[in-house]
Backbone as numpy.savetxt, mean C-alpha at the origin, in Angstrom:
# Nx Ny Nz CAx CAy CAz Cx Cy Cz
-14.65 -0.10 -12.91 -13.34 -0.11 -12.22 -12.58 -0.90 -11.00
-11.40 -1.24 -11.37 -11.15 -2.55 -10.06 -10.06 -1.77 -9.23
-10.28 -1.77 -7.95 -9.16 -1.22 -7.13 -9.27 -1.78 -6.35
-8.14 -2.10 -6.04 -7.31 -3.06 -4.69 -6.47 -2.39 -4.06
-6.88 -2.92 -2.60 -5.60 -2.08 -1.99 -4.76 -3.54 -1.33
-4.14 -3.61 -1.51 -2.65 -4.68 -1.17 -1.91 -4.58 0.33
-1.93 -5.05 1.17 -2.46 -5.08 2.63 -0.96 -6.41 2.98
-0.37 -5.97 3.85 0.49 -6.62 4.65 1.65 -5.92 5.36
2.07 -6.63 6.29 3.34 -6.15 7.21 4.74 -5.97 6.01
5.78 -5.18 6.85 6.61 -5.06 6.23 7.15 -6.16 5.20
7.59 -7.06 4.29 8.25 -8.00 3.64 7.14 -8.81 3.48
5.83 -8.25 3.46 4.84 -9.75 3.06 4.95 -9.84 1.66
5.41 -9.10 0.75 5.80 -9.20 -0.73 4.79 -8.68 -1.57
4.29 -6.91 -0.86 3.29 -6.28 -1.84 4.12 -5.70 -2.92
5.11 -5.18 -2.53 5.86 -4.83 -3.93 5.54 -5.73 -4.94
6.43 -7.11 -4.59 6.50 -7.96 -5.97 5.04 -8.54 -6.35
4.29 -8.61 -5.46 2.69 -9.05 -5.99 2.32 -7.70 -6.49
2.56 -6.60 -6.76 1.52 -5.34 -6.93 1.89 -5.50 -8.49
3.45 -5.51 -9.04 3.89 -5.64 -10.34 3.03 -6.69 -10.85
2.96 -8.03 -10.41 1.80 -8.92 -11.15 0.80 -8.41 -11.53
0.48 -7.99 -10.40 -1.58 -7.77 -10.41 -1.42 -6.02 -11.64
-0.64 -5.33 -11.24 -0.75 -3.84 -12.20 -0.29 -4.58 -13.51
0.31 -5.69 -13.95 0.24 -5.94 -15.32 -0.90 -7.17 -15.85
-1.14 -7.61 -15.08 -2.25 -8.81 -15.38 -3.57 -8.16 -15.88
-3.82 -6.66 -14.92 -5.37 -6.22 -14.52 -4.98 -4.78 -15.44
-4.07 -4.56 -16.05 -3.88 -3.11 -16.36 -4.29 -2.17 -15.24
-3.50 -2.24 -14.23 -4.20 -1.00 -13.33 -2.98 0.00 -13.22
-3.57 1.02 -12.24 -2.50 1.85 -11.97 -1.81 1.81 -10.74
-0.64 1.40 -10.56 -0.02 1.62 -9.31 0.32 2.83 -8.50
-0.44 2.96 -7.38 -0.44 4.06 -6.40 0.29 3.34 -5.60
1.55 3.85 -5.03 2.06 3.91 -3.96 2.68 5.91 -3.58
2.12 5.68 -2.15 2.03 6.90 -1.64 3.50 7.75 -1.33
4.34 6.80 -1.65 6.01 7.13 -1.61 6.38 7.63 -2.70
5.93 6.74 -3.71 6.28 7.23 -5.44 5.53 9.03 -5.67
4.25 8.54 -5.16 3.31 9.39 -5.34 4.16 11.02 -5.02
4.45 10.71 -3.84 5.55 12.14 -2.64 6.41 12.15 -3.60
7.36 11.31 -4.00 8.39 11.89 -4.92 7.99 12.62 -6.13
6.92 12.00 -6.72 6.55 12.68 -8.27 6.31 14.27 -8.06
5.54 14.50 -7.25 4.88 15.51 -6.59 6.39 16.47 -6.21
6.56 16.39 -5.28 8.27 17.10 -4.95 8.79 17.16 -6.73
9.04 16.13 -7.46 9.49 16.19 -8.60 9.39 17.38 -9.35
7.67 17.35 -9.59 6.99 18.01 -10.60 6.76 19.70 -9.92
6.91 19.68 -8.86 7.05 20.88 -8.22 5.69 21.38 -8.06
4.48 20.85 -7.50 3.04 20.87 -7.85 2.98 21.73 -6.17
1.93 22.39 -6.47 2.00 22.80 -4.65 1.89 21.54 -3.63
0.95 21.22 -3.96 0.97 19.48 -2.83 2.18 19.27 -2.56
3.20 18.85 -3.90 4.55 18.56 -3.72 5.47 19.12 -2.91
5.34 20.82 -3.01 6.14 21.68 -2.27 5.97 21.66 -0.94
4.65 21.88 -0.78 4.10 21.61 1.05 4.57 20.39 1.80
4.46 19.03 0.92 5.10 17.60 1.13 6.52 18.11 1.62
7.23 18.60 0.93 8.66 18.79 1.02 9.10 19.82 1.67
8.18 20.72 2.05 8.44 21.74 3.26 8.42 20.74 4.44
7.21 19.89 4.67 6.94 19.17 6.14 7.88 18.24 5.93
8.55 17.46 5.12 9.32 16.30 5.03 10.86 17.15 5.65
11.02 17.94 5.56 12.69 18.81 5.36 12.59 18.90 6.66
11.36 19.17 7.70 11.43 19.44 9.10 11.58 18.50 9.53
11.38 16.99 9.11 11.09 15.78 9.74 9.66 15.56 10.20
9.00 16.46 9.61 7.44 16.01 9.76 6.68 15.16 9.17
5.51 14.51 9.16 4.66 13.45 8.34 3.89 14.30 7.95
3.81 13.94 6.23 2.59 14.69 5.76 1.39 14.43 6.00
0.59 15.52 6.22 -0.75 15.26 6.86 -1.44 14.40 5.74
-2.75 13.44 6.01 -3.77 12.67 5.43 -3.88 14.05 4.26
-4.68 14.71 4.59 -4.99 15.60 3.25 -4.42 16.10 2.11
-3.11 16.21 2.38 -2.21 16.21 1.42 -1.78 14.64 0.53
-1.81 14.12 1.24 -1.68 12.65 0.57 -3.01 12.08 -0.19
-4.22 12.82 0.52 -5.53 12.05 -0.31 -5.26 13.23 -1.43
-4.72 14.34 -1.49 -5.09 15.24 -2.11 -4.25 15.16 -3.71
-2.88 14.07 -3.47 -2.25 13.37 -4.07 -3.18 12.49 -5.04
-3.55 11.64 -4.14 -4.16 10.57 -4.94 -5.31 11.20 -5.86
-5.86 11.97 -5.41 -7.39 12.60 -6.00 -6.63 13.26 -7.44
-5.70 13.66 -7.44 -4.98 14.09 -8.68 -4.80 13.35 -9.52
-4.16 11.80 -9.13 -3.81 10.75 -9.75 -5.16 10.12 -10.25
-5.78 10.08 -9.38 -7.27 9.42 -9.88 -8.13 10.20 -11.07
-8.11 11.68 -11.02 -8.47 12.44 -11.83 -7.54 12.58 -12.95
-6.32 12.29 -13.12 -5.60 12.02 -14.22 -5.55 11.00 -15.30
-6.26 9.66 -14.58 -6.26 8.63 -15.20 -7.98 8.29 -15.02
-8.81 8.95 -15.36 -10.48 8.65 -15.44 -10.80 7.11 -16.13
-9.75 6.86 -16.89 -10.11 5.84 -18.08 -9.45 4.53 -17.65
-8.91 4.47 -17.12 -7.98 3.26 -16.32 -8.60 2.16 -16.01
-8.33 0.75 -16.09 -8.83 -0.12 -15.63 -9.44 -0.27 -14.15
-8.12 0.78 -13.38 -7.98 0.68 -12.14 -7.19 0.90 -11.47
-7.26 0.92 -10.03 -6.06 1.40 -9.12 -5.61 0.29 -8.04
-4.30 -0.01 -7.87 -3.94 -0.90 -6.90 -3.02 0.30 -5.58
-3.58 0.40 -4.64 -3.09 0.81 -3.48 -1.95 0.10 -2.68
-1.07 0.31 -2.66 0.34 -0.24 -2.21 0.67 0.65 -1.01
0.08 -0.01 0.30 0.63 1.16 1.40 0.10 2.15 2.07
-0.72 2.16 1.47 -2.19 3.05 1.61 -3.44 2.72 1.47
-4.21 2.77 2.31 -4.51 3.28 3.64 -3.57 2.62 4.97
-3.46 3.55 5.96 -2.59 2.61 6.80 -3.29 3.00 8.26
-4.35 4.27 7.79 -4.72 4.24 8.96 -6.47 3.85 8.66
-7.54 3.88 9.76 -8.80 4.06 9.67 -9.31 5.36 8.98
-8.58 6.55 9.27 -9.26 7.96 8.65 -8.71 7.72 6.92
-7.80 7.33 7.02 -7.06 6.97 5.64 -8.08 6.49 4.97
-8.38 5.17 5.42 -9.40 4.23 4.38 -10.89 5.12 4.56
-11.06 5.83 5.27 -12.53 6.71 5.64 -12.28 7.73 4.23
-11.41 8.59 4.19 -11.22 9.48 3.34 -10.87 9.04 1.74
-10.14 7.69 2.18 -10.17 6.69 0.37 -11.49 6.67 0.09
-12.41 5.79 0.98 -13.45 5.23 0.33 -14.23 6.80 -0.44
-14.56 7.80 0.83 -14.96 9.06 0.49 -14.52 9.81 -1.28
-13.41 9.69 -1.25 -12.99 10.25 -2.66 -13.11 8.93 -4.05
-13.37 7.90 -3.75 -13.92 7.06 -4.61 -14.76 6.93 -4.95
-16.25 7.22 -4.14 -17.50 7.60 -4.18 -17.60 8.82 -4.57
-16.62 9.77 -4.79 -16.64 11.10 -5.25 -16.52 10.77 -7.08
-15.73 9.54 -7.28 -15.47 9.48 -8.77 -16.17 8.52 -9.39
-17.21 8.02 -8.04 -18.26 7.19 -8.71 -17.41 5.56 -8.85
-16.62 5.30 -7.87 -16.21 3.55 -7.68 -15.63 3.61 -5.91
-15.21 2.31 -6.40 -15.18 2.41 -4.83 -13.77 1.15 -4.95
-13.52 0.37 -3.65 -12.56 -0.57 -3.20 -13.26 -2.00 -3.84
-12.96 -2.68 -4.34 -13.32 -3.92 -4.65 -12.82 -4.83 -3.72
-11.96 -4.59 -2.96 -11.06 -5.95 -2.82 -10.07 -5.43 -1.97
-10.01 -5.79 -0.46 -8.42 -5.55 0.25 -7.81 -6.95 0.31
-6.86 -7.26 -0.03 -6.26 -8.46 -0.27 -5.11 -8.33 0.85
-5.27 -8.50 1.74 -3.92 -8.89 2.78 -3.03 -10.32 2.70
-1.61 -9.70 2.68 -0.85 -10.77 2.49 -1.01 -11.52 4.28
-0.83 -12.98 4.53 -0.63 -13.17 5.92 1.02 -13.97 5.92
1.87 -13.41 6.49 3.14 -14.14 6.78 3.09 -13.98 8.05
3.90 -15.45 8.83 4.50 -15.23 10.26 5.40 -14.60 10.43
5.42 -13.95 11.82 6.60 -12.94 11.89 8.18 -13.61 11.84
8.25 -14.76 12.18 9.74 -15.03 12.05 10.21 -15.15 10.48
8.74 -15.40 9.44 9.29 -15.44 7.99 9.52 -14.00 7.39
8.48 -12.95 7.84 8.97 -11.56 7.91 10.09 -10.95 8.33
10.62 -11.40 9.43 12.02 -11.30 10.05 13.22 -11.44 8.89
13.01 -12.82 8.64 13.93 -13.48 8.08 13.85 -12.66 6.38
12.97 -12.97 5.31 12.98 -11.78 4.40 13.41 -10.24 4.62
13.16 -9.64 5.63 13.39 -8.13 5.34 14.92 -8.09 6.08
15.69 -9.34 6.64 17.09 -9.27 6.66 17.95 -9.47 5.67
17.54 -10.33 4.96 17.65 -10.69 3.55 17.66 -10.01 2.87
16.45 -9.12 2.28 16.46 -8.02 1.61 17.27 -6.81 2.07
17.52 -6.54 3.21 18.30 -5.52 3.62 20.07 -6.07 3.00
20.44 -7.07 3.15 21.74 -7.75 2.27 21.60 -7.19 1.50
20.74 -7.62 0.68 20.70 -7.40 -1.08 20.30 -6.09 -1.75
19.64 -5.19 -0.70 19.44 -3.59 -1.50 20.08 -3.04 -0.34
21.06 -2.96 0.75 21.81 -2.13 1.21 20.42 -1.25 2.11
19.39 -1.73 2.31 18.36 -0.33 3.31 19.17 -0.91 4.25
19.39 0.29 5.42 19.86 0.35 6.84 18.68 -0.26 7.57
17.20 0.30 7.16 15.94 0.09 8.00 15.71 -1.64 7.88
16.25 -2.46 7.10 16.19 -3.81 6.46 16.97 -4.44 7.55
18.06 -3.88 8.01 19.68 -4.51 8.05 19.95 -4.67 9.87
18.71 -4.06 10.50 18.86 -4.33 11.94 17.81 -5.13 12.55
17.97 -6.39 12.95 16.71 -7.40 13.54 15.63 -6.32 14.46
16.30 -5.37 15.35 15.89 -4.70 16.42 14.71 -3.59 15.68
15.05 -3.64 14.74 14.32 -2.06 13.95 13.61 -2.90 13.05
13.76 -4.07 12.58 12.84 -5.14 12.00 11.38 -5.35 12.59
11.59 -5.50 13.99 10.90 -6.09 14.74 10.26 -4.86 15.25
10.56 -4.05 15.87 9.76 -2.87 15.76 9.00 -2.72 14.60
9.16 -2.47 13.48 8.42 -2.11 12.52 7.17 -2.90 12.12
7.51 -4.11 12.50 6.92 -5.39 12.47 5.41 -4.81 13.53
5.99 -4.58 14.50 4.97 -4.35 16.06 4.25 -3.13 15.92
4.79 -1.71 15.14 4.14 -0.53 14.48 3.27 -1.07 13.79
3.40 -1.61 13.01 2.53 -2.04 11.65 1.00 -2.99 12.64
1.37 -4.07 13.25 0.31 -4.84 13.93 -0.36 -3.83 14.84
0.32 -3.01 15.63 -0.38 -2.11 16.01 -1.44 -0.62 15.80
-0.77 -0.20 14.75 -1.24 1.16 13.78 -2.05 0.69 12.69
-1.43 -0.34 12.02 -1.86 -0.10 10.85 -2.83 -1.31 10.56
-2.85 -2.63 10.97 -3.72 -3.49 10.98 -5.21 -3.85 11.23
-5.12 -2.60 11.99 -6.76 -2.64 12.26 -7.29 -1.88 11.13
-6.75 -1.85 10.10 -7.62 -1.30 8.96 -8.22 -2.44 7.91
-7.52 -3.56 8.29 -8.54 -4.79 7.64 -9.75 -5.10 8.22
-9.71 -4.89 9.57 -11.39 -5.01 9.96 -11.98 -3.83 9.28
-11.66 -2.63 9.17 -12.63 -1.56 8.41 -13.13 -2.17 7.31
-11.91 -2.82 6.36 -12.72 -3.65 5.21 -13.20 -4.80 5.51
-13.12 -5.81 6.46 -13.78 -6.92 6.78 -15.20 -6.43 7.06
-15.43 -5.23 7.79 -17.06 -5.07 8.01 -17.54 -4.85 6.58
-16.80 -4.16 5.99 -17.48 -3.88 4.27 -18.07 -5.21 3.40
-17.10 -6.51 4.03 -17.24 -7.60 3.49 -16.15 -8.02 2.17
-14.87 -6.80 2.30 -14.26 -6.55 1.43 -12.84 -7.09 1.41
-12.32 -7.59 2.74 -11.21 -8.21 3.02 -10.80 -9.81 2.43
-9.93 -9.77 1.73 -9.46 -11.29 1.61 -7.99 -11.46 2.19
-8.10 -12.71 2.84 -6.93 -13.11 3.42 -6.20 -13.80 2.80
-4.94 -14.17 2.11 -4.09 -14.70 1.26 -2.51 -15.31 2.03
-2.52 -15.83 1.50 -1.41 -17.00 2.79 -0.21 -16.28 1.81
0.50 -15.70 2.50 1.74 -14.97 1.82 2.96 -15.38 1.68
3.18 -16.64 2.17 4.07 -17.91 1.89 3.92 -18.97 1.10
5.17 -19.15 -0.11 5.07 -20.17 -0.89 5.75 -19.42 -2.00
5.43 -19.80 -3.39 6.32 -19.70 -4.35 5.56 -18.10 -4.48
6.41 -17.23 -5.37 5.57 -16.06 -6.25 4.53 -16.35 -6.78
4.42 -17.31 -7.78 3.90 -17.63 -8.63 1.92 -18.10 -7.67
2.77 -19.32 -6.30 2.05 -19.42 -5.77 0.78 -18.61 -5.16
1.79 -17.53 -5.01 0.98 -16.27 -4.06 0.23 -15.43 -5.16
0.68 -15.48 -6.12 0.01 -14.80 -7.20 -1.53 -15.25 -7.54
-1.31 -16.58 -7.87 -2.51 -17.23 -8.20 -3.78 -17.32 -7.17
-3.25 -17.04 -6.01 -4.04 -17.09 -4.54 -4.74 -15.57 -4.81
-3.82 -14.61 -4.91 -4.31 -13.37 -5.53 -5.68 -13.08 -6.12
-5.07 -13.95 -7.59 -6.18 -13.35 -8.92 -7.45 -14.59 -8.41
-7.33 -15.72 -7.70 -8.17 -16.62 -7.68 -9.33 -15.52 -6.23
-8.43 -14.74 -5.63 -9.73 -13.61 -4.79 -9.91 -12.82 -5.28
-9.46 -12.10 -6.11 -10.01 -11.23 -7.11 -11.29 -11.67 -7.68
-11.28 -12.99 -8.57 -12.13 -13.37 -8.80 -12.57 -13.30 -10.65
């Protein structure tokens, strides 16, 4: 099973690149946001628990998110693997994901970390805000704060996978096809 973590700050191109990797390697795309919405729509016990918390403005705890990932893996035991997009965001999440994968006799093959300079990220996100209408991508101070929060809270997860020898840093600047090629070379 080929299990990949696609990693990088907001605006690095994870969504764009994950679509190519999913198609090329026939992987299951695992986005925690998509999982949450699907579990809520299906009315599962985890979905109802998540909705109750979200309705109160609270964060969904790691245990609930890991439970949703567990369900997705269990439902796709014969897949070629998974691409984790937007997860894990913390070292405890990475540890929980590793434990879950070990339970399923598999592991993360690589963390593909897209590196993009901050000014390029800001430019991309503001452009995306114009195109998508996403309000959080239209205010430069909010965009810069999201990048700052990523660097402070999420970027350390790369060190976790680096210690395991699984981190692959990829230049996230260039044409979409150049970046896709670099990702595929890193996967091997």
